[in-house]
N, C-alpha and C positions, 0 to 999 in steps of 0.2 A: 504494500500500500504506500502511495506517495502523498506527502502532505500538500504539495503544490504551493502556490503563492510566493510572495517575496519574503526572504529571510535575511536578516542582518547577522553577519558573523563578527562578533566583537572580540578583539584581541588586545589586551594590554601589552605594551612593548617597552622594554628598557634596554637599550644597547643590544638588541637581538634582531637586527634587520635581516641578516643573512638567513637565519632560520625562518623568520616570518615570510620572506619572499618565496622560499621553497614551499612552505606550508600552504600559502595562499593558492599556489598553482595546484598542489595536490588536493586541496579541499574542493576546488572547482571541479576536478575530475571525479571526486567521490560523490558530489551532489548533482552532477549532470543527469538530467532526466528525473530527478526527485523533486526539484523546486523550479518554479517559473523564472525566478530571478534571485541572484545573491548579491548582497552589498556588503563588502568588507569594510569594517571600521576599525582601524588600528589606533589605539589610544597611546600616544607617545608620552610616557611617564617621565618627562624631563631628560631625555637622552641627549648626550653631548654630540653624538654622531647623527647627521641627518639621514633620512630614509633614502634608499636608492632611487635614481631617476626613472629607471625602466622596470615595469612590472608586467608579468604575463597575464593577459586577460583573453578569454575567448571560449572556454569550455561551456559556460552557461550564458545564454543570450542576455545582453544588456547588463552584464556583470560590471560592478564598479568597485574601485578601491580608493578609500579616503583615509587620511590621517587626521586625527584630532590631537592637536598639540596642547599640552597642559602647561600652565605657567611655572610649575615647579614639580619636583619629584614628590609623589604622595604615597607610593607603594601600590602594589598591584590590586589590592582590595578596593582602595579608594579610586584608583583608575577605572576599575570595573563599575563602581557606583556612579561616577561621572559619565562614563560611556553609556550606561543604561539610561540614565536621566536624559542624556542628549538624544538618544534614539527615541525615547518616549516623546520628546518635544519636537523632533524634526523629521522623523521617518514614519511612513505608512507601511507597515509590514505585518506579516502573519505571526512572526516570532523572531526571537533573538537566540543565536547560538553563542554561548560564552565559552571561550577556550583560551588556554595559554598559547603563546607564540613560539615556544621552543621545540615543539614536536612531540612532547610527552602526551599531549592530547592529540590523538591520531585522526587523520582524515576518514579512515574506515569507521572510527568511533563516531564521527559526525553522522555518517550514514545510518549507523545503528540507533543513535539518538533520534534522528528524524523518523525512522520507522516506528520506534516506540511512541514518539509524539503523535504520529498519525493514528496509531492504535488507540490512543486515549481520545481521539477526535479533537485534539488541540485543547483539551481542558486542563491538562496537568503540566507543571514544570517537570521535565525529565532530567534527572541527574545520572551521571555515570558512577556506578558503584565499582570500585576497583577490584577486579578479579585476580590480577597478578601485578605485583609491584617489582621494580627493578633496582630499588635503593639498596644501600649497604646494610649489613646485619646490625650495625650500631644504630642507624636511623630507624630500622624496624623495631628495635628494642625500645628506644625512646618514644617512638610513635605509639607503641602498645601501652606504655606508661601514661602517655598523654590521653589516650582514649579512655583508660580506666579513670583518670582524674576528671575528665570531662563528664563521664557518666555519674560519678559520685557527686560532683558539684551541681550539675544541671538536670540529672535524671534522663539524659538523652545520650544515645550512642553516636559515635562519629563514623559515618559510612561514605560520605561523598565530599567532593571538592568543588572547584569552579566549573568543571566541564559539564555543560548542561544545555538544554534548549527551553526557553521560556515563551509561553504564548503572549500575544498582545494584551489580552485581558489582565494577565498577572503583571505585565509591565506597567500598566496604568495604576494598579494598586500599589506596586512597589515605589511609585513616585512620591508617596507620602510616608514611607517606612524609614524612620531615622536610623535604625540599626544597620541599614545598608552601608552606611559610612564606615562601619567597623568590619563587617564580614558578610559577604554576599550569600553564601549557602546558608549560614546560620540565620540570617535575616529572613530568608524565604520560609524556613521552618517556623521562625518566631511569628511571622505574619499569618501563619496557619493557612497557607495556600495549599491547594491540592498538589501532591508531589508523587511522582513515580520514579523508580530507579531501574537501571538495566546494567548488568555486569559487562564491563569493558576493560580489557587489559591496558595497562599503562605502557606507552611507547618510550622510545629513547630520544634524547636530545639530538637535534639535527646538526647543530654546529655550536662551537664554543663551550664554555663551562658555566654552570649555574652560579648566579651571584647571591643565592640564598645561603646565609651562614646560620650558625646556631642561634645567634641573637635574633635574626629576622624570623627564623622559624618559631622561636619562643614567642615573639611578639605576635606572630600570626595565630598561634594557638590561643594565646590569652585574649586576642581580639574576638575569636569565636566564642569564648566563654563569657566575655563582657556583654555580648548580645543578650544573655540570660542573666544579667546582673541582679535583677530583683529576685529571681529564683535562687541564685547562689546566695544572696544575702539572707533570704528566709531560711534556707537550709543551714547556713552557718549560725543563724540566730537560734534555731531549734537545737543545734548541736551544743552551743554555749549554754543554753538553758538546761539541757540534760546534764552537762558538765557541772553546773552549779548544784543541781539536785543531788547528783552522786557525791559531790564533795560535802554537802550538808549531811547526807546520810553517813558518810565516813566520819565526820566529826561527832555525830551522835553515837556511832558505834564505839569510837575511841573513848568518849566520855563514859559510856556504859561499862566498858571493860575496866576503866580506871576506878569507877565508883562502886561497882557491884561485884567485882571479882578480884582475885589475887593474882591474876595472870600478867598484869601490866608491869613492865620494867620501869624503874624510876626514870622520869623524864621523857619516857616514850610517848605518853598521851599528849603532853604539851607540844612535842615536836611534830607529831602527826596532825594535831589540831591546827597548829600554826601554818603548816604547809598547806593543808586543805583550805584554810581561810584565805591564803594567798590565791589559791585556785579559784575560789568563789569570787573574790574581788576582780580577778582577771576576766572571769566569765561574765560578770555583770558589766564590766567595761566594754568587752567585746559586744555584748548585746546592745548596749546604748549606741555604740559606733555603727553597728549594722542597721539598726532602726533608722538612724539619721541618714545613712547612705541610701537606704531604700526610699525614704521619703524625698530626699534630694533628687534621686534619679527619676522619680515619677513626676517631679515638678519641672524638669528640664526638657526642652524640646530638641535641642541639639541641631544637627544637620538635617534639613528637610530637602530631599533630592530635587523635587520640582521647583523649589524656591532658590536653592543655594548653588546648584551645580555650575551655573554659567559663570560664576565668579572665578572659577579655576581654569577656564578655557581661554587659551591664547588665540587660537585660530583653527580653522578647518581647511584642509587642502586636498583637492582631487588629484590623485596620482595616475589613475588609469580608468578607462571606461567612458561610456557615453555621458 
């Protein structure tokens, strides 16, 4: 089944033009016959190197390639947020394919996403669920630890990344989702949009080396968790409350042993009670902090895509196509 219609392929790019040029040509071949028109929008996230002058166009009728230059480097999640907001404001399309420009999101994967999108009759945002990863063992270990932490703090598992196709109806709704500024995939789930997934193997980088280091990966993971900050705050609030109750029971038990039995070692009850009293005070302080953080977060509007995205756009340039 073919979805047809016009689709925008959105790629954030930072100093990765060689890979992007190869990927654009391959995606055109992969979607030929599946869509009526494809418009590539490359979001330049403050690259020092300009895009190439020549681009391959022709596999899909009336295909176009545009670059959206940002005023500064913002990181790929915020580049995606601005790109989606720009598409919502300026393009008439059936959907948006979001993918990285390095080749790890594959052209064959785009075809699989579009097929799954057509199977949902264009009602769901379809994410690629990684069936096979190519990273090192160290990365996989830390990623497993992050997934466990994410589930404990938010109650949700981590299964997907940026690689996805979003229908126009969801794009209109995401234009008012502030969390989009922090993390694209997490904000879709937070907005409670209809979501589908399809297993897709991760590809290999086409050219160059990844510029993602441990610090940027950590910031990326924390950004996903921050989308559910109120949920995290409430879970930590409950945890600190339980901690206070357990500490109070511990003090009561220590006092009972000291007063009503002969089992206590001299000075033991005082030490235990003092330690648990410190735990109670810390738990109460944590509770107060989390309450204020939750209330503050609910009173802040932050970045509103439909209102604020244009401030970060320097210009748009047509590279190829009609």
